[in-house]
C-alpha positions as semicolon CSV with decimal commas, in nm:
position;residue;x (nm);y (nm);z (nm)
1;M;-2,333;0,027;-1,017
2;N;-2,113;0,324;-0,924
3;L;-1,759;0,232;-0,832
4;Q;-1,577;0,474;-0,609
5;Y;-1,201;0,515;-0,616
6;N;-0,941;0,661;-0,387
7;T;-0,624;0,828;-0,505
8;V;-0,315;0,701;-0,323
9;I;0,046;0,814;-0,365
10;V;0,304;0,534;-0,369
11;N;0,672;0,630;-0,376
12;G;0,573;0,963;-0,531
13;E;0,350;0,813;-0,803
14;V;-0,029;0,854;-0,813
15;F;-0,246;0,541;-0,823
16;N;-0,619;0,483;-0,800
17;C;-0,761;0,201;-0,594
18;Y;-1,107;0,079;-0,511
19;D;-1,286;0,237;-0,219
20;Q;-1,258;0,009;0,086
21;M;-0,945;-0,165;-0,047
22;S;-0,704;-0,294;0,216
23;L;-0,336;-0,209;0,216
24;H;-0,260;-0,580;0,170
25;D;-0,483;-0,617;-0,137
26;F;-0,348;-0,296;-0,289
27;L;0,015;-0,406;-0,250
28;I;-0,067;-0,745;-0,404
29;Y;-0,246;-0,566;-0,690
30;L;0,072;-0,364;-0,752
31;K;0,266;-0,696;-0,755
32;F;0,478;-0,633;-0,445
33;D;0,610;-0,937;-0,261
34;I;0,476;-0,846;0,082
35;R;0,730;-1,075;0,250
36;T;1,021;-0,861;0,133
37;I;0,901;-0,502;0,179
38;V;0,881;-0,238;0,447
39;V;0,584;-0,002;0,424
40;E;0,550;0,349;0,559
41;Y;0,182;0,449;0,563
42;N;0,118;0,818;0,622
43;R;0,462;0,853;0,787
44;E;0,426;0,547;1,012
45;I;0,601;0,211;0,963
46;I;0,338;-0,062;0,941
47;S;0,383;-0,422;1,052
48;L;0,304;-0,693;0,799
49;M;0,046;-0,828;1,046
50;N;-0,156;-0,504;1,008
51;F;-0,165;-0,486;0,625
52;R;-0,511;-0,647;0,605
53;Q;-0,661;-0,422;0,874
54;I;-0,572;-0,091;0,709
55;I;-0,830;0,037;0,460
56;L;-0,687;0,294;0,221
57;N;-0,835;0,643;0,211
58;N;-0,821;0,914;-0,050
59;G;-0,490;1,102;-0,025
60;D;-0,299;0,835;0,169
61;K;0,076;0,829;0,112
62;L;0,282;0,513;0,100
63;E;0,654;0,461;0,080
64;V;0,745;0,103;-0,008
65;V;1,102;-0,021;0,025
66;T;1,202;-0,361;-0,108
67;I;1,453;-0,556;0,099
68;V;1,724;-0,716;-0,112
69;G;1,969;-0,970;0,023
70;G;2,317;-1,014;-0,105
71;G;2,673;-1,056;-0,011
């Protein structure tokens, strides 16, 4: 069985992910709490509702910002 990988850049760091991996599954794999982040995917802000529909491709760029509450 040949596994294929894509190279994805997240906040300037290079990661490999499985071919056909969704944005949602990738973020969970990286241990992000998807309820408290904002994601820019290839220079476009993505709604949480669309995380499962986006399949990562080789060379995609993600910027992930974690929302922190406080007072």
